[in-house]
C-alpha positions as CSV (number, residue, x, y, z in Angstrom):
1,X,-37.2,-82.7,58.5
2,X,-37.4,-85.9,60.4
3,X,-40.7,-87.7,60.5
4,X,-42.0,-89.2,63.7
5,X,-44.6,-91.9,63.5
6,X,-46.8,-92.3,66.6
7,X,-48.8,-95.6,66.7
8,X,-51.8,-95.9,69.0
9,X,-52.5,-92.2,68.4
10,X,-55.9,-92.2,70.1
11,X,-54.6,-93.9,73.3
12,X,-53.5,-92.0,76.4
13,X,-49.8,-91.7,75.5
14,X,-50.5,-91.0,71.8
15,X,-53.0,-88.3,72.7
16,X,-50.5,-86.6,75.0
17,X,-47.8,-86.7,72.4
18,X,-50.2,-85.0,70.0
19,X,-50.6,-82.2,72.6
20,X,-46.9,-81.8,72.8
21,X,-46.2,-82.1,69.1
22,X,-46.8,-78.4,68.1
23,X,-44.0,-77.4,70.5
24,X,-41.6,-79.4,68.4
25,X,-42.3,-78.1,64.8
26,X,-38.8,-79.3,63.7
27,X,-40.4,-82.8,63.3
28,X,-43.1,-83.9,60.9
29,X,-45.5,-85.8,63.1
30,X,-47.7,-88.6,61.9
31,X,-50.3,-89.8,64.4
32,X,-51.7,-93.1,63.3
33,X,-54.7,-94.8,64.8
34,X,-55.6,-98.5,64.4
35,X,-57.0,-98.0,60.9
36,X,-53.7,-96.3,59.6
37,X,-51.3,-98.7,61.5
38,X,-53.0,-102.1,61.8
39,X,-51.1,-103.9,64.4
40,X,-53.4,-107.0,64.2
41,X,-52.7,-107.5,60.4
42,X,-49.0,-108.0,59.8
43,X,-49.3,-107.9,55.9
44,X,-51.1,-104.6,56.1
45,X,-48.7,-103.3,58.7
46,X,-45.6,-103.8,56.5
47,X,-47.1,-101.9,53.6
48,X,-48.4,-99.1,55.9
49,X,-44.9,-98.6,57.3
50,X,-43.4,-98.5,53.8
51,X,-46.0,-95.9,52.8
52,X,-45.3,-93.6,55.7
53,X,-41.4,-93.9,55.7
54,X,-40.8,-92.6,59.2
55,X,-37.4,-91.7,60.6
56,X,-38.5,-92.3,64.2
57,X,-41.2,-94.6,65.6
58,X,-42.9,-94.2,68.9
59,X,-44.8,-97.5,69.2
60,X,-47.5,-96.6,71.7
61,X,-50.1,-98.9,70.2
62,X,-50.9,-102.1,72.1
63,X,-53.5,-104.6,73.1
64,X,-54.1,-103.3,76.7
65,X,-57.4,-105.0,77.8
66,X,-55.6,-107.0,80.6
67,X,-58.6,-109.1,81.6
68,X,-59.9,-109.7,78.1
69,X,-56.5,-110.9,77.0
70,X,-57.0,-114.0,79.0
71,X,-59.7,-115.1,76.5
72,X,-58.1,-113.3,73.5
73,X,-54.6,-114.7,73.7
74,X,-53.9,-114.9,69.9
75,X,-55.0,-111.3,69.3
76,X,-53.0,-110.0,72.3
77,X,-49.8,-111.8,71.1
78,X,-50.3,-110.7,67.5
79,X,-50.5,-107.0,68.6
80,X,-48.1,-107.0,71.5
81,X,-45.5,-109.5,70.1
82,X,-45.6,-110.2,66.4
83,X,-46.3,-106.7,65.3
84,X,-43.5,-105.4,67.5
85,X,-41.1,-107.8,65.9
86,X,-42.1,-106.6,62.5
87,X,-41.8,-102.9,63.4
88,X,-38.4,-103.6,65.0
89,X,-37.2,-105.4,61.9
90,X,-38.5,-102.6,59.7
91,X,-36.7,-100.1,61.9
92,X,-33.4,-102.0,61.7
93,X,-33.5,-102.4,57.9
94,X,-34.4,-98.7,57.3
95,X,-32.2,-97.1,60.0
96,X,-35.2,-95.9,61.9
97,X,-35.0,-95.1,65.6
98,X,-37.6,-97.0,67.6
99,X,-39.0,-96.4,71.1
100,X,-41.2,-99.3,72.2
101,X,-43.5,-99.0,75.2
102,X,-43.8,-101.9,77.6
103,X,-45.2,-102.5,81.1
104,X,-44.5,-103.4,84.7
105,X,-46.8,-106.5,84.1
106,X,-43.7,-108.4,82.9
107,X,-42.9,-108.9,86.6
108,X,-44.6,-111.4,88.9
109,X,-44.8,-109.1,92.0
110,X,-42.6,-111.2,94.3
111,X,-40.0,-108.5,94.8
112,X,-39.9,-106.2,97.8
113,X,-37.5,-103.7,96.4
114,X,-37.9,-101.4,93.4
115,X,-37.3,-103.3,90.2
116,X,-34.5,-102.2,87.9
117,X,-34.1,-103.1,84.2
118,X,-32.1,-106.3,85.0
119,X,-34.7,-107.7,87.5
120,X,-36.0,-111.1,86.6
121,X,-39.2,-111.1,84.5
122,X,-42.0,-113.6,85.1
123,X,-45.4,-112.4,84.0
124,X,-48.5,-113.7,85.7
125,X,-51.0,-113.0,82.9
126,X,-51.5,-113.2,79.1
127,X,-51.1,-109.5,78.7
128,X,-47.8,-109.4,80.6
129,X,-46.5,-112.5,78.6
130,X,-47.4,-110.9,75.3
131,X,-45.7,-107.7,76.2
132,X,-42.6,-109.5,77.4
133,X,-42.5,-111.5,74.1
134,X,-42.7,-108.2,72.3
135,X,-39.7,-106.9,74.3
136,X,-37.7,-110.0,73.3
137,X,-38.7,-109.7,69.6
138,X,-37.9,-106.0,69.6
139,X,-34.4,-106.5,70.9
140,X,-33.7,-109.6,68.8
141,X,-34.9,-107.9,65.5
142,X,-33.3,-104.6,66.4
143,X,-30.8,-104.4,69.2
144,X,-30.6,-100.6,68.7
145,X,-34.2,-100.2,70.0
146,X,-35.1,-98.4,73.2
147,X,-37.8,-100.1,75.3
148,X,-39.5,-98.1,78.1
149,X,-41.4,-100.1,80.8
150,X,-44.0,-98.0,82.5
151,X,-46.9,-98.6,85.0
152,X,-50.3,-97.4,86.1
153,X,-50.7,-94.9,83.2
154,X,-53.3,-92.2,83.4
155,X,-54.2,-89.1,81.5
156,X,-57.1,-86.7,80.7
157,X,-57.6,-88.9,77.7
158,X,-59.0,-92.4,77.5
159,X,-60.1,-94.7,80.3
160,X,-58.0,-95.0,83.4
161,X,-58.0,-95.4,87.2
162,X,-57.9,-91.6,87.9
163,X,-60.9,-90.8,85.7
164,X,-62.8,-93.8,87.1
165,X,-62.1,-92.6,90.7
166,X,-63.2,-89.1,89.8
167,X,-66.5,-90.4,88.5
168,X,-67.2,-92.8,91.3
169,X,-66.2,-90.3,94.0
170,X,-68.8,-87.9,92.7
171,X,-71.5,-90.6,92.3
172,X,-71.1,-92.6,95.5
173,X,-70.8,-92.1,99.2
174,X,-68.3,-95.0,99.7
175,X,-66.0,-97.0,97.5
176,X,-63.4,-99.8,98.1
177,X,-60.0,-100.0,96.4
178,X,-57.4,-102.8,96.6
179,X,-54.6,-102.0,99.1
180,X,-52.1,-104.9,98.5
181,X,-50.8,-104.0,95.0
182,X,-47.8,-101.7,95.3
183,X,-46.3,-99.6,92.5
184,X,-46.2,-96.0,91.2
185,X,-48.5,-94.2,88.8
186,X,-47.4,-92.6,85.5
187,X,-48.9,-89.4,84.3
188,X,-48.9,-89.9,80.5
189,X,-47.8,-86.3,79.7
190,X,-44.6,-86.9,81.8
191,X,-43.8,-90.1,79.9
192,X,-44.6,-88.4,76.5
193,X,-42.2,-85.6,77.4
194,X,-39.5,-88.1,78.4
195,X,-39.8,-89.8,75.0
196,X,-39.3,-86.5,73.2
197,X,-36.4,-85.6,75.5
198,X,-34.7,-88.9,74.5
199,X,-35.2,-88.1,70.8
200,X,-34.0,-84.5,71.3
201,X,-30.9,-85.8,73.1
202,X,-27.8,-86.5,71.0
203,X,-27.3,-89.6,73.1
204,X,-29.0,-92.7,71.8
205,X,-28.3,-95.5,74.2
206,X,-30.4,-98.6,73.2
207,X,-31.8,-101.1,75.8
208,X,-34.5,-101.2,78.4
209,X,-35.5,-98.3,80.6
210,X,-38.0,-97.9,83.4
211,X,-40.2,-94.8,83.7
212,X,-43.0,-93.9,86.2
213,X,-43.5,-91.1,88.6
214,X,-41.7,-91.0,91.9
215,X,-43.4,-92.5,95.0
216,X,-44.3,-96.0,96.3
217,X,-48.0,-96.4,96.9
218,X,-50.9,-98.9,96.7
219,X,-54.0,-98.3,94.5
220,X,-55.8,-97.5,97.8
221,X,-53.3,-94.8,98.6
222,X,-53.5,-93.5,95.1
223,X,-57.3,-93.3,95.5
224,X,-56.9,-91.4,98.8
225,X,-54.6,-88.9,96.9
226,X,-57.2,-88.5,94.2
227,X,-59.8,-87.8,96.9
228,X,-57.6,-85.3,98.6
229,X,-56.5,-83.4,95.4
230,X,-60.1,-83.5,94.0
231,X,-61.6,-82.4,97.3
232,X,-64.2,-85.3,97.3
233,X,-66.1,-86.3,100.4
234,X,-66.6,-90.0,99.4
235,X,-65.4,-92.5,101.9
236,X,-62.5,-94.7,100.6
237,X,-61.9,-98.2,102.1
238,X,-59.0,-100.5,101.5
239,X,-59.6,-104.2,100.5
240,X,-57.3,-107.1,99.6
241,X,-57.1,-108.2,96.0
242,X,-58.8,-111.5,97.0
243,X,-62.0,-109.5,97.6
244,X,-61.9,-108.2,94.1
245,X,-61.1,-111.1,91.8
246,X,-60.3,-110.4,88.2
247,X,-59.7,-112.9,85.3
248,X,-56.0,-111.7,85.0
249,X,-53.7,-111.8,88.0
250,X,-51.9,-108.6,88.8
251,X,-48.4,-108.3,90.3
252,X,-48.6,-107.4,94.0
253,X,-45.4,-105.4,93.8
254,X,-44.2,-103.7,90.6
255,X,-42.4,-100.5,91.7
256,X,-40.0,-99.5,89.0
257,X,-36.4,-98.2,89.7
258,X,-35.9,-95.1,87.5
259,X,-32.2,-94.5,88.2
260,X,-31.0,-95.6,84.7
261,X,-33.2,-93.3,82.6
262,X,-32.4,-90.4,85.0
263,X,-28.7,-90.9,84.7
264,X,-28.4,-91.7,81.0
265,X,-30.8,-89.0,79.8
266,X,-30.6,-86.6,82.8
267,X,-34.3,-86.7,83.2
268,X,-36.1,-85.2,86.2
269,X,-39.0,-87.5,87.2
270,X,-41.8,-85.7,89.0
271,X,-43.4,-87.0,92.2
272,X,-46.7,-88.7,91.5
273,X,-48.8,-86.3,93.6
274,X,-47.3,-83.2,91.8
275,X,-48.3,-84.8,88.5
276,X,-51.7,-85.8,89.8
277,X,-52.5,-82.2,90.7
278,X,-51.9,-81.3,87.0
279,X,-54.7,-83.7,86.0
280,X,-57.1,-81.5,88.0
281,X,-56.1,-78.2,86.5
């Protein structure tokens, strides 16, 4: 029986994988939180991997506090870059399949067309730079790795935009949301299923892949969809990013082109609104 190690087990993606795991009893699943897989301590990390001896690693663990990363650069790079290099090296040396999760924040937002896997990277913030460094280390240490870039992840677990909107729309009569950042949301259960589908496939094609739900929207339009699906009466206004300054700059356009993953793994990618409705069930 092959053993799958899931890092970041208490995060959105790790939590959704734990929901799906019982449907795949042919694997032994190990869900490791930050005490069991310590991404900020490389010496401990090495020995932890050697103790678990996985056959497959889903590296969902990451430093994801985008604004905080601006003042915690060393920690962000340790978790998102150095630990990824170590995990990738371990995977190569032990013939372990590795799926590494990355982000649309590796782009600068200057594109006006959906970004494919070959699009030029140029991150605007520390978080994006640390994740891009992690991608580079991953492929350098283990060219057989699969990296999945995703965007705007949400789930019934953890903190995310959808849950924040649900709360605010019930508490307030009116809210404002930025309307000049364009991309597409990712429902974490959809991405979790895609990862399992890749493992279940007999076709292991290493490299970078994009995955998000279908649709091209702004955060404001996403908020309007949440209002509609949730049946909220709160008034939603659109504002420019300049009216809502944050320590870390966000890419103004980071829509991901999903053609590659759909073709290579024959995946059907749901429309964002269809997946959003599942969040409310």
